[in-house]
C-alpha angles and dihedrals in degrees: 000000000000119000116259116259115267116261116262117264111277118254113277132216097171123070108182094187091068102108096221140012106300124227114248093255090052090053090049091049093051094046091049094049092046091049092048091054091046092054090085141251116340095032115161121187137171117204120191118192123161119251109271098031096107094260095155095052091046091053092050097048096045102038095044092043087055090050092053093045091046092055092045089054090049091050092050090049091051092049092048092050091049092049091050088056099227112219098232130093131237112341090007089075090067121080116247090247091059093047089054089062097046112096122222115260110277114260113245118233110264138167114294109296121247093026122104114245092247092053091048090052092049092050091054095047116091115252110262123219119233116275113281094017099094111143118233115251111265095027121127090252092055093046092051094049092091089065094054110110116231118258112280120197127215098220103176118251100000110176116264089226094055093144098032093120096046117117115241118262111271099194112229143140126285118008093236093044092048093049093048092049090046090058092049097043099044101132128191113258115251112234141214097032135162123247113199118189135178134168105256137038090236090058090050090050089051089052092052090048090055091045090057089060090065134064089248090072089078102017096063129049107247130186125185116207121203140168124280088249090061098039106033113113098179101112094204091055097038093055090065086083110204124080092238093055093046093049093049094046092048093051091047090053090053089057094046093087087068091054091047089059090053091055091050090053093051095097094071095257128103111245118182107193116205090207123035115179120232115236094244113072091206094070104034097099117061089191091068090049088056090050090050093053091046091052092049091051091051096046096049124213112016127179126220095273091049090052092049091050092048091050091052091049094051095035098236136112113273091192095064092032091059092045090056091057098057095090094059098036124112093199125031117193114194144151124264095257094056095053106030099043110081095211090052092050090051092047092051093043093236115175111198093178111134092349132122117251117200116188114193126196087027097159092109098027097131093053091044090053096050095044090058089062096047118109133188135187126184131215092247090055091048091050091051092048092049094051092048093048092048092048091048093048092046090053101041107023093106094054101036119106120243094258096051092043093052095048094045090050089050090052088051092051092049093048091051090049092051091050092048094055090050095052100040096086111152096174119051091195093063115050100156132066130179121206143156121261093256093049090050093051093046093046090056092042091235098116089110093064116101099231092175092064092039091056089047090053093050090050098047106032102059087228092143094062094041096053092040092050091052091047090053090050090056088059091063116095124231089260089063098250114144109218091192115079118220088255094051091053089064099033121125089259096046127113096256093047091049092052091049089052090052090050090051092050092049090052089052089060089063092069122105113276095249097044096084149347135250113228114205110197106187127199117264120234089224088080099243111174097234116114119244111238149181117225133184111210115198112216105168108084095161095067092050092049092047089067088063100041092048093057103035124084089220137356122210123191114196133180147134092257121017098158134151091054093184092063090049091050093047094051102038108028109008094160093056116095113240089239090065093059115086112212130189128182134167143179125258122277089230113094114253093245091061094071130061113193113180131177102220107204102169138035130232093276092050098256114144114245111239115169097169114137095262096050108030096085096053116120091233094055094047092047092050091049089052092052090049092050091050088058092047096051090047092053104035120071126217117357131015122183119197119193125207128192096245144357090252093055093045090053092047093052094044093051090049092050092046091052093049095047094248093123090055090052093049091047091064088069104025137026105239122227130175130208109250118228091224106080091210090069096047096088092052091050092049092050091052090047091052093046091051091054093047093048091051092049091053095048093048093199101166095188095046135054110331102188141310141299121216119198106206139173129238109245092019127118094273096054092056123060099343115122120219097187124167114340093001090077118016089149133024118196119197111197110210129319108306098220112173116246110275089212090070106116097215092047092051092053092046092051091051091048094049091046089056098046092045093061117103114254113251110235110229092353136107109268096174094084097045094096117103090204131077117232089234119032145133105271110263122218110277094241090055089054091050092050090056092053119101102195118309099064095039092046090052091051092052091045091056089057098047095042087058091049092049093049092050101046092040091067092079102066112064108153143013095272096046124107136186146157121241115203118193103196111201134082090234090071088068094058113108131206091251095062098040131066091226132039122292119251090236090059085073096054117110113272093244090058098036094057091057098040114126130188127204116197092203127041114263098008123129109283097209102285096298100132143115136186121247 
């Protein structure tokens, strides 16, 4: 009889890894998280802790302490079972609990599953020309041979998951050397482990920085995964700039060893090289990859920049080096995309089974999940794809095998159908249509095409690179001059990028019919320059999230503001009873008297502030806002950050102030900076803003410039993840309520979807007709959609606005000794729940701000005693 599982670790109140004496709310946070993880498999917890309360350090010290205690308990249980001399043999000697945490042996790479060995061999062999038809070396036919796709067989019902058991590509040098090393270095996967994910690389670097402050930084094996753009050290690839270009070029280089074999075999004799070099020089030598992993293990926790520097020092790829270390890591730190996107998890070989998943900055998790599965293709991309496919077929049709010919012709038919639906606009007034996946397929009469097998073909056959390579060749003149630069070949509008976009859109059509909508944006006859496009909008976040919760031992969602919990439950785990969700929230560590939140309803001249869409652009409103800001910059020392609803509105207001002389007046008290739209320039702007504040503080010229003003945008780079501690943000001004535009197509579809799923199920009734919205319809104006909503859709729309407000104003308080004013400039902030049919915007403010919020009905009057002196 197997030994009983060991008891769970007892609840903890002490966390010795915490580098200093924790605040009471930090102790409560850590105890709650530890207890949630100890509650057993399937645990789900939401932890809300305001920005600046040491949330990251609390997560590290509690989650990793649980991991260590959990393993110690498992080891004790194993020792006890061995001492008791269990009567079974082999696996029976292990307790059930231990067997649960032992992964199955990794599946070795084999030939494609479901295909007989002979067929697999035939598919890998280059297609031979008929006897006597060999092309002379140097002829056009011989030169074009490199673009000929390998023979692809139509073998009946081959499983869609033909390569599901295949280990992810590790990079590396020669194929034989890599395979030999792979056999020797196959290490047992460490489990359970902790996966920590956040949205940006800077947030991950911050996490690693906090980890280094604790003993776990060296005690546990940590690996930080990043994108190729952040980790690539190949200068020729890195100079391409955009992430899409870098990814495509890197993947093409991995496949170049196959093409090098083809060139070796071009002299009519079979040459089997024992070592075939990979196209990228940074991953040719496996020995350097071993050195890289050894160095990382010795140095402890390294962030993405550390890994890149170490890779440059050794001369090997840190991207693939880090990927190779995931199996043996105790803690894996990685961006959202790598963990939450199924295809990325499979590519990286991530195994979430029985591990802990911690998702930080989870306030917009549902929207982040769905946006990852969206796909869009434009008419110009479709036209380019069609011309390239036709050129390729015209050139190679006579030598292509039946399988390749059929699939390429199918791709051509689909591309023509997509173009036809975008150009067949009968009504210039209606350019957009929303429909389900099935309706889209039936309307184009392509429902008889097996898109599953087509997607499989695109994935396995390398057709994208072959057709794109031939298309690039056609752009070269007879004199041999390539008119496409290396960068243009991998640009977003290039052939290879267009084909990848088509592949993404085709994969979207494999989703369940109700999981999303197809948006058809047709071209207007009026000749507007915008491209027509097809877009798949994913709506069903719960099914995506279910893939993670089913595998993981426990899932933890953490953030500064996770309210409202009901919306989170509805969108991510609707079938889970509220009682099964553990929720923790706390106040800020900063004392209440250190913040001054005020709802500013009127300006200096007594005019009511109304920044609703219909009123915000009026000359009177902008002029009143300018007068108010002049008073603020005169009163507040050091840094002031002012948030606008959009880049367009910020530019409109700034231009109006510049024309009226208001900017010149403000500049006498504050240096003025504006958030750049290009995220690359944000860091430079922030550094200049900080330097301006510091220089003014040192000079202490009371009559002169006293600091700086930063005009920022809600939802921009500055409103998310940037800290305005101390003098960087003594006052935050929120202009209006930043509601997203109801005319946004994706938003409209999401609101309709949430409105439908939030309705109570009718017991014994017909729920199928309860929707107010047709499956296929001309898109209605967003405000019409909102008027039809009862609660769910409208509540979601309001939540989007206030979550953005909370994220923006919460950037100012970063530690216990910080202080700041928060000015909410709009008369609507003064509305209360009692005098409105729906909830007040201020009801959705964080508790630590809401309890201190004051409202003055007239400008300058006493706001109820909530004040402090700068």
